[in-house]
DOSE-89752 format. One record per residue (C-alpha): x, y, z. Coordinates in steps of 0.02 Angstrom, whole numbers, plus 50000, padded with zeros to 5 digits. Layout:
<patis>
XYZ...
</patis>
This chain:
<patis>
520095479654048521135466353969520595448153995522045436054019521765417953973522745403454038523275389953914521985377553982520575390353975521085394853793521125376553743519335374853811518775390653726519465385453558519165366553574520945361453543522115350953651523685357253742524935350453614524015359453470523955375753565525795373953607526175370153423525195385353362526075396753489527825390353439527405392953254526765410553282528245415153392529425407953258528725420853140528925435453257527225435253347527365439953531526445429653658526645435453839527625424353956527795425754145529455424954236529415405954231529165405354044527305400654046526235408353913524655418353948523495424553814522435440453784520975443553668522145448153523522995431053544521275421953541520855431053379522525426653303522425408453345520655407253287521235414853118522655402153110521415387853134520285395753000521715396952875522405379652914520715371852874520755378952698521145366352560522985366752499523585376852647525055370052747525315375752926526825385952868525755394952738524355397352867525565405352988526235416852856524465421652805524025425452988525565436153006525035445652853523265447152921523915453953087525005466853001523555472552893522495474353046523895483853134524115495352981522235498552973522135502753155523705513753159523555522052990522455536253056523735539553196525285538753084526065554153013527115556052857528465543452827530215548652884531875542752813532995535452950534815532452946535705516953013536235527253166534425531553199533975513353181535235508253309534535521453431532725516853396532665498153428530775496653396530875505553229532225493453177531195478753230529745485853132530815487152979531385469053007529565463753014529105473452858530555464552766529935448052832528155451952775528855456752603529745439952593528095431252644527175440652510528465436052382528315417852432526435418552421526555426652251527755412852193526535399452261525095407652167526045407952006526545389852024524725385252059524205395351902525475385551798524835369151869523055374051829523525379151652524365362151626522885353051694521695363151580522795358851431522735340151478520835341251491520705349451321521785335851245520645322651321519095331051256519855331551081520325313251094518545308651146517825318751005518985310150877518495293050947516695297050931516925302450751517885286750712516515276650788515195285450684516265282850528516455264350568514585262350590514245271250425515515259950335514745244350406513005249750366513555253550186514395236250172512795228050229511785237350101513025232749961513015214350019511135214850015511005221349840512315209149776511425194349853510435184849724508635182049760508035163749762506765165749621508105172549504509115156249519507995147949383508175161749262
</patis>
């Protein structure tokens, strides 16, 4: 039996307010996720939607994740879950022609979703590469700072040795008071 949640019940269940739930729903729908609506356009949610929104909240709380990146990650997660659950049922892949795609609307929509997910994956790969470059630059800066600090410590030690040597030389050159009468 499928449990259907009203928006207010879902807000209470997830501990979010109505505008946040609406924002999440709009973002998910904008990326191809289907949320059931009645004939008046009001949304209703099922267990799958609850899990999806929970996952979106989880992703959005991660450091350096924008809402857009979180939604893309959730859509990837959903499709991985879908692939896992349907991989046992699926038969061998079949090649379809454009005429077949026109006749089979859901297959065409699935291909569009796959293309969309590939684009999301490419965007995520691009972001990861950019992050790796930034981290490498930061590591290089840290190494430069460490080398600078080491050079400054060596310079300070050299300066202390020179001053100590000068003091010793000055002490040996200084005439003792008893030698003044000689």
